[in-house]
One Martini backbone bead per residue (centre of mass of N, CA, C, O) as a GRO file, in nm:
protein
  236
    1MET     BB    1  -1.223  -1.768   0.844
    2ILE     BB    2  -1.320  -1.689   1.162
    3ARG     BB    3  -1.351  -1.338   1.277
    4ALA     BB    4  -1.451  -1.222   1.590
    5GLY     BB    5  -1.637  -0.934   1.733
    6VAL     BB    6  -1.691  -0.665   1.945
    7VAL     BB    7  -1.887  -0.374   1.878
    8LEU     BB    8  -1.874  -0.070   2.070
    9GLN     BB    9  -2.088   0.185   2.102
   10ALA     BB   10  -1.981   0.535   2.168
   11ARG     BB   11  -2.081   0.848   2.334
   12MET     BB   12  -2.107   1.160   2.501
   13GLY     BB   13  -2.345   1.309   2.304
   14SER     BB   14  -2.610   1.268   2.437
   15ALA     BB   15  -2.920   1.410   2.428
   16ARG     BB   16  -3.050   1.278   2.695
   17PHE     BB   17  -2.744   1.174   2.833
   18PRO     BB   18  -2.475   1.312   2.894
   19GLY     BB   19  -2.209   1.093   2.981
   20LYS     BB   20  -2.328   0.806   3.063
   21VAL     BB   21  -2.084   0.599   2.998
   22LEU     BB   22  -1.923   0.737   3.266
   23ALA     BB   23  -2.101   0.659   3.464
   24THR     BB   24  -2.161   0.533   3.779
   25LEU     BB   25  -2.151   0.166   3.841
   26GLY     BB   26  -2.047  -0.017   4.086
   27GLY     BB   27  -1.766   0.171   4.086
   28ARG     BB   28  -1.801   0.205   3.767
   29PRO     BB   29  -1.818   0.246   3.455
   30ILE     BB   30  -2.036   0.159   3.221
   31LEU     BB   31  -1.830   0.080   3.009
   32ALA     BB   32  -1.688  -0.136   3.185
   33GLN     BB   33  -1.935  -0.311   3.225
   34CYS     BB   34  -1.979  -0.384   2.929
   35VAL     BB   35  -1.707  -0.511   2.865
   36ALA     BB   36  -1.717  -0.736   3.077
   37ARG     BB   37  -1.984  -0.876   2.979
   38LEU     BB   38  -1.912  -0.926   2.674
   39GLY     BB   39  -1.638  -1.107   2.761
   40ALA     BB   40  -1.687  -1.321   2.987
   41THR     BB   41  -1.811  -1.575   2.784
   42SER     BB   42  -1.731  -1.531   2.473
   43GLY     BB   43  -1.414  -1.463   2.397
   44LEU     BB   44  -1.431  -1.174   2.284
   45PRO     BB   45  -1.335  -0.907   2.142
   46VAL     BB   46  -1.322  -0.551   2.217
   47VAL     BB   47  -1.447  -0.263   2.036
   48LEU     BB   48  -1.427   0.078   2.016
   49ALA     BB   49  -1.686   0.301   1.877
   50THR     BB   50  -1.619   0.629   1.800
   51THR     BB   51  -1.539   0.964   1.784
   52HIS     BB   52  -1.383   1.281   1.686
   53GLN     BB   53  -1.466   1.411   1.925
   54ARG     BB   54  -1.332   1.564   2.193
   55GLU     BB   55  -1.519   1.436   2.416
   56ASP     BB   56  -1.410   1.132   2.326
   57ASP     BB   57  -1.135   1.119   2.465
   58ALA     BB   58  -1.238   0.993   2.731
   59LEU     BB   59  -1.298   0.715   2.602
   60CYS     BB   60  -1.010   0.650   2.516
   61GLU     BB   61  -0.897   0.648   2.801
   62ALA     BB   62  -1.083   0.427   2.910
   63ALA     BB   63  -0.994   0.209   2.707
   64ALA     BB   64  -0.699   0.201   2.790
   65ALA     BB   65  -0.762   0.104   3.083
   66LEU     BB   66  -0.910  -0.165   2.947
   67ALA     BB   67  -0.750  -0.274   2.694
   68ILE     BB   68  -0.896  -0.140   2.438
   69PRO     BB   69  -0.970  -0.073   2.131
   70VAL     BB   70  -0.991   0.203   1.883
   71VAL     BB   71  -1.247   0.365   1.687
   72ARG     BB   72  -1.282   0.652   1.470
   73GLY     BB   73  -1.572   0.852   1.368
   74PRO     BB   74  -1.863   0.940   1.298
   75VAL     BB   75  -2.133   1.050   1.464
   76ASN     BB   76  -2.398   0.950   1.274
   77ASP     BB   77  -2.219   0.726   1.117
   78VAL     BB   78  -2.221   0.423   1.252
   79LEU     BB   79  -2.185   0.229   1.019
   80ALA     BB   80  -1.900   0.329   0.945
   81ARG     BB   81  -1.770   0.241   1.210
   82TYR     BB   82  -1.815  -0.063   1.173
   83VAL     BB   83  -1.660  -0.098   0.911
   84GLN     BB   84  -1.395   0.012   1.021
   85ALA     BB   85  -1.354  -0.193   1.251
   86ALA     BB   86  -1.356  -0.451   1.081
   87ALA     BB   87  -1.115  -0.371   0.903
   88ALA     BB   88  -0.895  -0.311   1.124
   89PHE     BB   89  -0.948  -0.633   1.250
   90GLY     BB   90  -1.047  -0.858   1.048
   91LEU     BB   91  -1.355  -0.898   1.047
   92THR     BB   92  -1.626  -1.129   0.967
   93HIS     BB   93  -1.769  -1.089   1.255
   94VAL     BB   94  -2.037  -0.910   1.430
   95VAL     BB   95  -2.099  -0.769   1.746
   96ARG     BB   96  -2.357  -0.565   1.855
   97ALA     BB   97  -2.307  -0.285   2.082
   98THR     BB   98  -2.404  -0.082   2.366
   99ALA     BB   99  -2.301   0.166   2.625
  100ASP     BB  100  -2.620   0.150   2.771
  101ASN     BB  101  -2.582  -0.181   2.866
  102PRO     BB  102  -2.501  -0.300   3.188
  103ALA     BB  103  -2.706  -0.585   3.154
  104VAL     BB  104  -2.606  -0.762   2.958
  105ASP     BB  105  -2.611  -1.063   2.843
  106LEU     BB  106  -2.361  -1.287   2.880
  107GLU     BB  107  -2.474  -1.498   2.641
  108ALA     BB  108  -2.553  -1.335   2.381
  109PRO     BB  109  -2.305  -1.322   2.193
  110ARG     BB  110  -2.275  -1.632   2.148
  111ARG     BB  111  -2.557  -1.699   2.052
  112ALA     BB  112  -2.562  -1.514   1.802
  113LEU     BB  113  -2.304  -1.616   1.663
  114ASP     BB  114  -2.371  -1.917   1.642
  115LEU     BB  115  -2.624  -1.879   1.466
  116LEU     BB  116  -2.492  -1.737   1.232
  117CYS     BB  117  -2.287  -1.966   1.162
  118ARG     BB  118  -2.485  -2.213   1.143
  119THR     BB  119  -2.685  -2.077   0.911
  120GLY     BB  120  -2.563  -1.839   0.718
  121ALA     BB  121  -2.640  -1.577   0.795
  122HIS     BB  122  -2.627  -1.213   0.811
  123TYR     BB  123  -2.851  -1.183   1.050
  124VAL     BB  124  -2.899  -1.145   1.415
  125SER     BB  125  -3.179  -1.159   1.640
  126GLU     BB  126  -3.330  -1.101   1.969
  127HIS     BB  127  -3.631  -1.194   2.137
  128GLY     BB  128  -3.749  -1.094   2.486
  129LEU     BB  129  -3.568  -0.935   2.631
  130PRO     BB  130  -3.470  -0.710   2.807
  131VAL     BB  131  -3.416  -0.393   2.796
  132GLY     BB  132  -3.065  -0.404   2.717
  133ALA     BB  133  -2.976  -0.735   2.680
  134ALA     BB  134  -2.907  -0.721   2.382
  135VAL     BB  135  -2.785  -0.834   2.067
  136GLU     BB  136  -2.604  -0.839   1.759
  137ALA     BB  137  -2.547  -1.020   1.443
  138CYS     BB  138  -2.294  -1.003   1.175
  139THR     BB  139  -2.165  -0.962   0.880
  140THR     BB  140  -1.936  -0.782   0.711
  141ASP     BB  141  -2.065  -0.800   0.435
  142ALA     BB  142  -2.337  -0.677   0.527
  143LEU     BB  143  -2.225  -0.407   0.618
  144ARG     BB  144  -2.112  -0.325   0.344
  145LEU     BB  145  -2.375  -0.333   0.191
  146ALA     BB  146  -2.515  -0.116   0.355
  147HIS     BB  147  -2.302   0.106   0.308
  148GLU     BB  148  -2.348   0.094  -0.020
  149SER     BB  149  -2.692   0.114  -0.023
  150THR     BB  150  -2.729   0.345   0.205
  151ALA     BB  151  -2.843   0.702   0.281
  152ASP     BB  152  -3.005   0.674   0.524
  153PRO     BB  153  -2.983   0.816   0.828
  154TYR     BB  154  -3.118   0.592   0.993
  155ASP     BB  155  -2.946   0.355   0.896
  156ARG     BB  156  -2.666   0.488   0.984
  157GLU     BB  157  -2.731   0.524   1.290
  158HIS     BB  158  -2.865   0.210   1.341
  159VAL     BB  159  -2.715   0.000   1.118
  160THR     BB  160  -2.965  -0.252   1.081
  161PRO     BB  161  -3.224  -0.185   0.905
  162PHE     BB  162  -3.137  -0.297   0.630
  163LEU     BB  163  -3.117  -0.595   0.734
  164ARG     BB  164  -3.422  -0.615   0.835
  165ARG     BB  165  -3.546  -0.614   0.541
  166GLY     BB  166  -3.405  -0.886   0.392
  167ARG     BB  167  -3.290  -0.725   0.126
  168PRO     BB  168  -3.064  -0.963   0.038
  169THR     BB  169  -3.074  -1.045   0.320
  170VAL     BB  170  -3.046  -1.271   0.602
  171TRP     BB  171  -3.291  -1.285   0.860
  172ILE     BB  172  -3.274  -1.374   1.210
  173GLU     BB  173  -3.536  -1.422   1.447
  174THR     BB  174  -3.507  -1.496   1.785
  175LEU     BB  175  -3.569  -1.653   2.075
  176ALA     BB  176  -3.530  -1.633   2.382
  177PRO     BB  177  -3.493  -1.770   2.655
  178ALA     BB  178  -3.755  -1.834   2.854
  179ARG     BB  179  -3.629  -1.733   3.136
  180LEU     BB  180  -3.562  -1.431   2.977
  181ARG     BB  181  -3.860  -1.341   2.901
  182ARG     BB  182  -3.860  -0.975   2.975
  183PRO     BB  183  -3.978  -0.696   2.815
  184ASP     BB  184  -4.085  -0.532   3.081
  185ILE     BB  185  -3.785  -0.485   3.134
  186ARG     BB  186  -3.550  -0.224   3.228
  187LEU     BB  187  -3.172  -0.213   3.127
  188THR     BB  188  -3.132   0.079   3.040
  189VAL     BB  189  -2.951   0.405   2.958
  190ASP     BB  190  -3.119   0.712   2.876
  191TRP     BB  191  -3.168   0.819   3.170
  192PRO     BB  192  -3.133   0.916   3.489
  193ASP     BB  193  -3.355   0.717   3.595
  194ASP     BB  194  -3.214   0.463   3.489
  195LEU     BB  195  -2.965   0.482   3.667
  196ALA     BB  196  -3.112   0.466   3.935
  197ALA     BB  197  -3.233   0.184   3.880
  198MET     BB  198  -2.961   0.034   3.843
  199ARG     BB  199  -2.857   0.096   4.128
  200ASP     BB  200  -3.079  -0.057   4.273
  201LEU     BB  201  -3.011  -0.332   4.152
  202HIS     BB  202  -2.725  -0.356   4.259
  203ARG     BB  203  -2.804  -0.346   4.557
  204ALA     BB  204  -2.993  -0.597   4.548
  205ILE     BB  205  -2.765  -0.801   4.456
  206GLY     BB  206  -2.473  -0.691   4.505
  207ASP     BB  207  -2.139  -0.765   4.464
  208GLY     BB  208  -2.214  -0.948   4.191
  209ALA     BB  209  -2.344  -0.758   3.972
  210PRO     BB  210  -2.149  -0.702   3.729
  211LEU     BB  211  -2.158  -1.051   3.675
  212ALA     BB  212  -2.442  -1.112   3.670
  213PRO     BB  213  -2.693  -1.269   3.579
  214LEU     BB  214  -2.981  -1.190   3.428
  215ALA     BB  215  -3.167  -1.332   3.634
  216ALA     BB  216  -3.086  -1.144   3.871
  217PHE     BB  217  -3.216  -0.887   3.752
  218ILE     BB  218  -3.501  -0.994   3.732
  219GLU     BB  219  -3.540  -1.064   4.031
  220ALA     BB  220  -3.480  -0.777   4.140
  221ALA     BB  221  -3.705  -0.632   3.987
  222ASP     BB  222  -3.934  -0.789   4.122
  223ARG     BB  223  -3.873  -0.711   4.413
  224LEU     BB  224  -3.898  -0.398   4.375
  225ARG     BB  225  -4.209  -0.438   4.265
  226GLY     BB  226  -4.327  -0.713   4.432
  227ARG     BB  227  -4.379  -0.837   4.131
  228PRO     BB  228  -4.453  -0.989   3.862
  229LEU     BB  229  -4.498  -0.902   3.529
  230ALA     BB  230  -4.649  -0.891   3.256
  231SER     BB  231  -4.605  -0.904   2.945
  232GLY     BB  232  -4.585  -0.548   2.854
  233ALA     BB  233  -4.536  -0.405   3.091
  234CYS     BB  234  -4.418  -0.182   3.285
  235GLY     BB  235  -4.116  -0.081   3.367
  236LEU     BB  236  -3.856   0.074   3.538
   0.00000   0.00000   0.00000
């Protein structure tokens, strides 16, 4: 029996932009925006995977306000946090998301999960969406295998590199829907300038921005830049 959920990784101690996941966007924290978009059409429960650091107590409080459960684990061993979250909630399949992507595609979690289940692959990623709009999906068995097989700090911090190497796991990389293939557009929040750009996009979209389809963010980005850019050009 398949039991799937979104595991959303977040921590306050970002080296590039500390506290960004609780920065305000559209009148609410980025974390809340991510949770709402990840669950809006997928029907999947969302679990927050954060750390034992005292500064991340604030994330636990925010999660409680959003009525989502929390798992706490190591700071840099994010892979361990994912394995812990899957075990805690009996998940057989996991959609991986990060809490600095407040314009994640509403349809991406279900697309990735459906492809994973339909093909019997161990890991699915999607190519071509704007930066920050995609998610990944994998089986819990694959996560456990990675957890038991690699001690590389890069693998453990970034969760899925072991799976992307494709042995012994089966990795499917699929193209995003054609209308959404805009990798030249940047919709993630790594730096304060990214947050300013996302706020501009929200203002351009209007009141419906928090749950606007990804196409609306793409259209707004093009309006703000004056014209669509060719794939591969510099984004916002």
